[in-house]
Phi, psi and omega in degrees: 000135179269101183277356182260007182296136184299146176299140176094354179255128183299147179297325178190160178305138185297333186260011180280113181294337181281347181281132178307146185300320183293328177289324176295319178295316178297322180297321178296318178294320180299318180293325178295323178291316182296328182280347182093358178296328173243126185254160178307132180093346179295140176281134177268160177302149176297165179304318180294317179297318179297320178298316182288320182297324185251007177054050177235168181287162176299324180296318179295316179298318180294320177298322179297315180294321180293325176297313179293326178294320178297330179274358179079017182269332178229161178235139173263127177246126182308130177064010181237334180109204183253143181225153173295129184288154177298148175271158172285130181303139180259357178257142177289166178286155175300154179277165177237129178264115185273007177288148181235125174273162179288166177297143181206161173288154186289133174223102187277145177294141183300335183294336179300318181296323176293320180296316183296333177289341184260353190304321183265018181300120187287341185261357186290139175218116353293169180294153173288333186272128182277090180201156177296148177296155179303325182293344179262000183252151187275057184301315183296317180295316180294323178296320178296315179295321181298317179297319181293314180295319180295324180290320182281332184228069179296342180292344180297337180284345185237017178215166174211159177242117182297329180282346184094164181302126177298319181298318181291319179296327176294318180291323177297316180297320180295317181287334183300336180300326181292340178260009175093010185244140174251109181245152171258141180308326181286355177266004187248136175246124178281138185230168174277082179080176183287329182290325176294325178300313179292320179300314179295321179297314179300314182293335180285331189244349184224163182234166177306136181094342178290156180261132180243128177276135175229152169285153184228122010286163181218169183292128187295328178293331175293318176299320179294322178297315180295322177299316182294336180270358178071026181260164177263157176240146173235108185274126179251130182304144181231142181270141183294346179254315189253356178088204189301141179286113180292329178294315178293321178296319178301313181296320187282344185245020183285334181280118182303131176082355182288330180241132182269320183208163180229121180253121185223153168240090186288342182246100171061055184290158171274120017252356193276331181071024181285168177225112181291127178299153183302317180299323178292321179299315181297316180294320180298312180299318180296318181298314182292325178294317180296329183261006177056043176251121181292134176262124173250116187248127172256123181246037187295337179253005188299332180280350185262049181272150180261348182276196183276334185233147176290128181292142179289160177264162179300324184298339180290347181252003183281161177229348186238008178074017183256018170252119180262121183259126179239147175198183182195167176258012187284338181256359184239327188221319186211081180304322183287342179288334179054048179250121175229187179198160178220137173250097191277359181062229183287355178262018188300308186300318180291319180295318179298316179296320178295322178300315181297319181285335183276307184217013175065292184202173178248157181305125184286324183301311181295324178297316181293325177296314179296321179300316180291321179300318179289313185298324183278358179092356182294327182293313179297318179299316178298316182298322179300315179291320181295316180298318180297318180294315182295323178298316178295316182293326176297317179295318181296318180290318178299320178297319180293320177298315181298327181279325191256341184272154186283166175303149180098351178275154177230154190221133176289162181233073187295145176257014180169183177085207190228359192236148165249137179248121189240126174266126179265168172308143192301333183271003177264120184272126182297335178294320178291320177300314179299315182298318180285322182292322182296330176295332180264008181061043177251122187278087179251137173257123181288136181301334180298342182275353188255019180197159173274348181259197184247008189287345182246024179298334182253032176238155171223158175244135171241146176248143184245040182283353183250145178303146181291147183204164175303326178295321179292319177300316179295323179295317179292324177296316179295319179297319176300322178293323178296312180296319179298316181296316179295323178294326181279332182289329181234080179306142183296132179275176180295327177256116184278133175293134177076021178304130182304142178276333181257193180292141179250126180253131178288000000 
């Protein structure tokens, strides 16, 4: 068997009687994939179904699939069957602008307010909100557990624990080991979602007027939190694959005391979906420790990895307790429960006191339900299915972008998380794309909302939390037409708007 034959070329003519039957069968499937009739992530008939459909033996059907698997055209998934394999992205990665603006108070683009009004739009495809679809979440299981806990402990409706559920904190500490951290349950503060965790961490270590380092682009709600605290931001360029530029961060933090804290999402942040290499994480933690800059880490997407191993957190490399770890269950299992947590390290007492003054406590009933869900193994089982679904959906959306968007676009290649980050031709304004797309009920987030500056005006974010469907395909095709029309209406001039001031890396 020739395993080096190029993808898209038939194994042999379909009508050649001299060609082995399994190769003829494989060739027909290969042509269907090449024509687009079968798309990446599509489930193929089972071996038994293929055998019956083509009146061949089970051995012949299995040989056909193994032949296609050797060519990289299909994938075998344990206990699930065979699927069309992901394609290699045909668009290059977005560029990185290494210029750094000075620290400034937050000034959000007006388009963010328009976007936030659309987040809960029920007809949008894809959704404006970056979260897994309801069909991918264990609602029925949680409802069953909720009824049981409520029946056994009706007192939970009339009491609260300011420290948070002991059972949940124990499960969080137990699971933290998989990310490289050893926590004690008493070192954990339960919060109302991941943003309250980061808010408390910021308020614990910094004061109004202090400068906070962020990766750029960054999550707009994080910018809003810093704005509400009266702090300044210093945006450091971030690469769509490896995360924040350590060279730029090194340069920006050399003056002692100029930066108070650094807030980062090293594992699949919103909107870029990058993954910081382990060596970079170790170097980053050491750099911040030497400069006495507190690291606030949000690992809210860390469980949504597509690889074989869960990526470690920054806190796993600390030595002095000055890395504050925040996370939540809002992106993995129950967005509506609004349950998050923070491990503040040596800032524990101040963070705990701030939590009490800010929101007193979190709902105990939901905490106990999550604790039981984790303890019984339901959480791990759910995460395995969720990661597999998101990986497939990421490939399907990336494939649609590559097919429908015009030349000059660039596309991130996430290794986990929920987002695709797309660079459009420089003269295409993401605000216009958003305005036109929302009329068609297409959930696009404009790049202008992810920074205080103008460097991401020609970027958009798409989220792939929902299963692929003909409606989603049609939405991406329409979005591609919108971007193409805008690119053609304003041909790029000799001087590009927003040309990077620093070095540009492909």
